C-alpha positions in Angstrom: -18.0 -21.6 -50.1 -16.5 -18.1 -50.0 -18.6 -15.0 -49.7 -17.2 -13.9 -53.1 -18.5 -17.1 -54.7 -22.0 -16.4 -53.3 -21.8 -12.8 -54.7 -20.9 -14.1 -58.2 -23.8 -16.5 -58.2 -26.1 -13.7 -57.2 -24.9 -11.6 -60.2 -25.5 -14.5 -62.6 -29.0 -15.1 -61.3 -29.9 -11.4 -61.6 -28.5 -11.0 -65.2 -31.4 -13.0 -66.6 -34.2 -11.1 -64.8 -36.0 -8.0 -66.1 -35.0 -4.8 -64.3 -38.5 -4.1 -63.1 -38.5 -7.4 -61.1 -35.0 -7.0 -59.7 -36.2 -4.2 -57.4 -38.7 -6.7 -55.9 -36.4 -9.7 -55.8 -33.2 -8.1 -54.6 -34.3 -7.3 -51.1 -35.5 -10.8 -50.6 -32.2 -12.3 -51.8 -30.3 -9.9 -49.6 -32.3 -10.9 -46.6 -31.8 -14.6 -47.2 -28.1 -14.0 -47.8 -27.8 -12.1 -44.4 -29.7 -14.8 -42.5 -27.5 -17.5 -44.0 -24.3 -15.8 -43.0 -25.8 -14.8 -39.6 -26.5 -18.4 -38.8 -23.0 -19.3 -39.7 -21.6 -16.7 -37.3 -23.7 -18.1 -34.5 -22.3 -21.6 -34.8 -20.3 -22.7 -31.7 -16.6 -22.6 -31.7 -14.7 -25.8 -32.7 -14.4 -28.1 -29.7 -10.9 -27.8 -28.2 -8.9 -30.7 -27.1 -9.7 -31.5 -23.5 -7.1 -30.4 -21.0 -6.0 -32.5 -18.0 -8.3 -30.5 -15.7 -11.2 -30.9 -18.1 -10.8 -34.7 -18.2 -10.6 -35.0 -14.4 -13.8 -33.0 -14.1 -15.5 -35.1 -16.9 -14.4 -38.3 -15.1 -15.9 -37.1 -11.8 -19.1 -35.9 -13.5 -19.6 -39.3 -15.1 -19.3 -37.8 -18.6 -17.2 -39.1 -21.6 -13.5 -38.1 -21.4 -11.3 -37.3 -24.3 -9.8 -40.1 -26.5 -6.3 -39.3 -25.3 -7.3 -39.5 -21.7 -9.3 -42.7 -22.2 -6.4 -44.3 -24.1 -4.2 -44.3 -21.0 -4.2 -48.0 -19.7 -4.7 -47.0 -16.0 -7.7 -44.8 -16.9 -9.2 -47.6 -19.1 -9.1 -49.9 -16.0 -10.9 -47.3 -13.9 -13.6 -46.7 -16.4 -14.3 -50.5 -16.5 -14.8 -50.8 -12.8 -18.4 -51.7 -11.7 -18.1 -49.0 -9.0 -17.3 -46.3 -11.6 -20.2 -47.4 -13.9 -22.5 -47.1 -10.9 -21.1 -43.7 -10.2 -21.7 -42.6 -13.8 -25.3 -43.9 -13.8 -25.9 -42.1 -10.4 -24.5 -38.8 -11.7 -26.6 -39.0 -14.8 -29.7 -39.6 -12.8 -29.0 -36.7 -10.4 -28.2 -34.3 -13.2 -31.5 -35.3 -15.0 -33.3 -34.1 -11.9 -31.2 -31.0 -11.6 -31.9 -30.0 -15.2 -35.6 -30.6 -14.9 -36.2 -28.9 -11.5 -33.5 -26.2 -11.5 -31.6 -25.5 -14.8 -34.7 -25.2 -17.0 -36.9 -23.2 -14.7 -34.1 -20.9 -13.6 -33.0 -20.3 -17.2 -36.5 -19.4 -18.3 -37.0 -17.1 -15.2 -33.6 -15.3 -15.9 -34.6 -14.7 -19.5 -38.0 -13.2 -18.6 -37.3 -11.5 -15.3 -33.7 -10.8 -14.6 -32.1 -10.3 -18.0 -34.3 -7.3 -19.1 -33.3 -5.4 -15.9 -29.6 -6.0 -16.5 -29.6 -4.8 -20.1 -28.1 -1.4 -19.1 -25.4 -3.0 -17.0 -21.9 -4.1 -18.0 -21.5 -6.7 -15.3 -18.0 -8.1 -15.4 -17.8 -9.6 -11.9 -20.4 -11.6 -9.9 -19.8 -12.1 -6.2 -21.3 -14.8 -4.0 -20.5 -14.6 -0.3 -21.1 -17.8 1.7 -21.2 -19.8 -1.5 -19.9 -23.1 -0.4 -19.5 -25.1 -3.6 -22.8 -23.7 -5.2 -21.5 -22.8 -8.6 -24.8 -24.2 -10.1 -27.2 -21.5 -8.9 -24.5 -18.8 -9.2 -23.9 -19.5 -12.9 -27.7 -19.7 -13.6 -28.4 -16.4 -11.9 -25.6 -14.5 -13.7 -24.8 -16.5 -16.9 -23.2 -13.4 -18.7 -20.6 -12.5 -16.0 -17.0 -12.6 -17.1 -15.6 -13.4 -13.6 -17.2 -15.3 -10.8 -15.9 -14.8 -7.2 -17.1 -17.3 -4.6 -16.2 -16.9 -0.9 -16.8 -19.5 1.8 -15.1 -21.3 4.7 -15.0 -24.7 3.0 -11.5 -25.9 1.9 -10.5 -25.2 -1.7 -9.5 -28.9 -1.9 -7.9 -31.0 -4.6 -8.9 -32.8 -7.8 -6.0 -35.1 -8.5 -5.5 -37.5 -11.4 -7.8 -40.4 -10.5 -5.1 -42.9 -11.4 -2.8 -41.5 -8.7 -5.1 -42.4 -5.8 -5.7 -45.5 -3.8 -8.9 -47.5 -4.5 -10.2 -46.4 -1.0 -9.5 -42.8 -1.7 -11.1 -42.8 -5.1 -14.2 -44.6 -4.0 -14.6 -42.2 -1.1 -14.1 -39.2 -3.4 -16.6 -40.5 -5.9 -19.1 -41.1 -3.1 -18.5 -37.6 -1.7 -19.2 -36.0 -5.1 -22.4 -38.0 -5.4 -23.6 -36.8 -2.0 -23.0 -33.2 -3.0 -24.8 -33.4 -6.3 -27.7 -35.3 -4.7 -27.9 -32.6 -2.1 -28.4 -30.0 -4.8 -30.8 -32.2 -6.8 -33.0 -32.7 -3.7 -33.0 -29.2 -2.1 -31.2 -26.7 -4.4 -28.6 -25.9 -1.7 -25.8 -27.5 0.3 -26.4 -28.8 3.9 -23.6 -27.4 6.1 -23.5 -30.8 7.8 -23.0 -32.7 4.6 -20.3 -30.3 3.4 -18.4 -31.0 6.7 -18.9 -34.7 6.3 -18.3 -35.2 2.6 -16.7 -32.1 1.1 -14.0 -31.1 3.5 -12.3 -34.3 4.7 -8.9 -34.8 3.1 -9.2 -38.6 3.5 -11.2 -38.6 0.3 -9.2 -38.4 -2.8 -11.4 -35.6 -4.2 -12.2 -33.1 -1.5 -13.0 -29.4 -0.9 -15.1 -27.3 -3.3 -12.9 -27.7 -6.3 -14.3 -31.1 -7.4 -17.9 -30.1 -7.0 -17.5 -26.7 -8.7 -15.6 -28.4 -11.6 -18.4 -31.0 -12.0 -21.0 -28.2 -12.2 -19.0 -26.4 -14.8 -18.7 -29.4 -17.2 -22.2 -30.6 -16.6 -23.4 -27.1 -17.6 -21.5 -27.5 -20.8 -18.4 -25.4 -20.1 -14.8 -26.3 -20.9 -12.1 -26.1 -18.2 -8.9 -24.8 -19.6 -6.7 -24.5 -16.5 -6.8 -24.6 -12.7 -4.4 -22.6 -10.5 -4.2 -22.8 -6.7 -4.0 -19.3 -5.4 -3.4 -17.0 -2.4 -4.0 -13.3 -1.8 -0.7 -11.4 -1.4 -0.1 -8.8 1.3 -0.8 -6.1 -1.2 -4.2 -7.6 -2.0 -3.4 -9.3 -5.3 -4.4 -12.8 -6.4 -1.2 -14.8 -6.9 -0.2 -18.4 -7.5 0.3 -20.4 -4.3 3.9 -21.3 -3.9 4.3 -22.1 -0.1 2.5 -23.1 3.0 1.8 -19.5 4.3 -1.2 -18.2 2.4 -3.8 -15.5 2.8 -7.2 -16.6 1.7 -6.2 -19.9 0.0 -8.3 -20.8 -3.0 -8.1 -21.4 -6.7 -8.8 -19.8 -10.1 -10.4 -21.8 -12.9 -10.1 -20.5 -16.4 -12.9 -21.9 -18.6 -14.6 -21.3 -21.9 -18.3 -20.6 -21.7 -20.1 -23.3 -23.6 -23.0 -20.9 -24.5 -21.0 -17.9 -25.8 -17.5 -19.2 -26.5 -16.1 -16.5 -24.2 -13.0 -17.0 -22.0 -14.0 -16.6 -18.4 -12.6 -17.2 -14.9 -13.9 -18.4 -11.6 -12.1 -17.5 -8.3 -12.8 -19.3 -5.0 -11.5 -17.8 -1.7 -11.6 -19.8 1.5 -11.9 -17.6 4.5 -14.1 -16.5 7.4 -16.5 -13.8 6.4 -16.4 -10.9 8.8 -15.9 -7.1 8.8 -12.2 -7.4 8.3 -12.8 -9.1 4.9 -14.2 -5.9 3.6 -11.7 -3.5 5.2 -9.3 -1.7 2.9 -6.5 -2.3 5.4 -6.4 -6.1 5.1 -5.1 -8.2 2.1 -8.5 -9.7 1.6 -10.3 -6.4 1.8 -7.9 -4.8 -0.7 -8.6 -7.6 -3.1 -12.4 -7.4 -2.6 -12.4 -3.6 -3.2 -10.3 -4.1 -6.3 -13.2 -6.0 -7.9 -15.1 -2.7 -8.4 -18.9 -2.9 -8.9 -20.3 -6.4 -8.6 -23.5 -8.3 -9.2 -24.2 -10.0 -5.9 -25.9 -13.2 -5.1 -26.7 -14.6 -1.7 -28.5 -17.8 -0.8 -28.7 -19.7 2.5 -26.5 -17.0 3.9 -27.3 -17.8 7.6 -28.5 -14.2 8.3 -24.9 -13.2 8.8 -25.4 -9.6 7.5 -28.3 -9.1 9.9 -25.9 -8.9 12.8 -24.2 -5.7 13.9 -20.9 -7.5 13.9 -21.1 -7.7 10.1 -22.5 -4.2 9.4 -19.3 -3.1 7.4 -19.8 -6.1 5.1 -23.4 -5.3 4.5 -22.4 -1.7 3.8 -19.7 -2.7 1.3 -22.1 -5.0 -0.6 -24.8 -2.3 -0.9 -22.4 0.4 -1.9 -20.7 -1.7 -4.7 -23.7 -3.6 -6.0 -24.9 -3.4 -9.6 -27.7 -5.7 -8.6 -28.5 -8.0 -5.6 -30.3 -11.3 -5.9 -30.9 -12.9 -2.5 -33.3 -14.7 -0.2 -34.3 -13.4 3.2 -31.1 -14.7 4.8 -29.0 -12.0 3.0 -29.1 -8.3 3.7 -32.1 -7.2 5.8 -34.9 -5.6 3.9 -34.9 -2.6 6.1 -31.4 -1.6 4.9 -32.8 -0.9 1.4 -34.0 2.7 1.1 -36.9 2.7 -1.2 -35.9 6.0 -2.8 -32.5 4.4 -3.7 -33.5 0.9 -4.8 -35.9 -0.7 -7.2 -37.0 -4.0 -5.6 -39.0 -6.9 -7.0 -40.1 -9.7 -4.7 -40.8 -13.3 -5.8 -42.3 -16.3 -4.1 -43.4 -16.1 -0.5 -42.1 -15.0 2.9 -43.4 -15.4 6.4 -40.6 -16.4 8.8 -36.8 -16.8 9.0 -35.2 -20.2 9.3 -35.7 -21.4 12.9 -32.8 -21.5 15.3 -30.8 -18.8 13.7 -31.4 -16.1 16.3 -33.2 -13.6 14.1 -36.8 -12.4 14.1 -39.3 -12.2 11.3 -38.8 -9.1 9.1 -42.1 -7.4 9.6 -41.5 -4.9 6.9 -40.7 -7.7 4.5 -43.8 -9.5 5.4 -45.8 -6.4 4.7 -44.0 -5.9 1.3 -44.9 -9.5 0.3 -48.5 -8.9 1.4 -48.6 -5.9 -1.0 -47.7 -8.1 -3.9 -45.0 -10.5 -5.1 -44.4 -12.4 -8.4 -44.5 -16.2 -8.7 -41.2 -18.0 -8.3 -41.0 -21.2 -10.5 -38.2 -22.8 -8.5 -37.1 -23.1 -4.8 -34.6 -20.6 -3.6 -34.8 -21.0 0.1 -33.3 -23.6 2.4 -34.2 -25.8 5.3 -38.0 -26.2 6.0 -38.7 -23.5 3.5 -37.5 -25.6 0.6 -39.3 -28.6 1.9 -42.5 -26.7 2.1 -41.8 -24.9 -1.3 -42.2 -21.7 0.6 -39.1 -19.8 -0.5 -38.8 -16.3 -1.7 -36.3 -14.2 -3.7 -35.6 -10.5 -3.9 -34.0 -8.7 -6.8 -32.7 -5.2 -6.0 -31.3 -2.7 -8.5 -29.8 0.6 -7.2 -31.3 3.7 -8.8 
């Protein structure tokens, strides 16, 4: 029904009511009318026809694919395979655990703790150094970002049409995706050893971070519109990959946010993280500096920025941060001048991950002893996660 029709009905109703009562009734009718139209405006956008990339991700995630994709005879045969049915059941079981232990508590924590502090920010870009394929935690920490930039050493990888692969390749690829999702379901982070065994080998049909990141996107309810394999040009621009020579190989995923209906993008760069990555004289550094102010997340960051050899990287992150969310393996606590940063601590802290060549942060231990808020989910890694002894720090520059 059109708004003009609603307005005409309202006039007819009011014409039979004494004027002294209209003053009382009209505000109520107006409120109801606004609420009705407000709810209509909040309805999700119509579901778009799934793209090829969306269907490949849905297939890997164990979710229903589009009718057009399913109608292809070769895809029908794959969907009927007992091995694929087992994969689908396994992925559903893993995701049920992820939703219960990570998605729900992190979403509630974000609404009550992080979102209020970010009300005054206009965060366009979120940056996750040493991300691996961990799009899950990244998207939950910064659900409102418009652009997500992930940087890690893992290969970008491929997510080919499943019907184009051999049976051995496909089964190996499905198993590798299962291992990665089970890793997150059990611990909340990726084991480096598992990433090397299951994510990087090209012998699997699906390999690198692209399949895992795509699975997280569709499992979180987003719609993949396109995937573009990319490089960083000599002038520091993100460009489509056309040859074998490539600075910082990666990919860009264009997707529609399932919660807001907004067009967004995710950019993955495969590279070693050192001071040169943040230098304005290198292609990678020029691209990183072009991002402007960023919302930063670090998790299981192997204490890289604790080392003098990565001081320039730590300096860049702190100078360009709108907010930093990290565990103790990110930027050292002593780098944060208390006159320049508002810091809130969550969870617990007592020691760094063993075997990483760093000492306990005594000032951070003292800060936790002075008071920290509860953390309703695990954010650490290694023995800390197993002992549910992880901590998280949220830092806003003043």
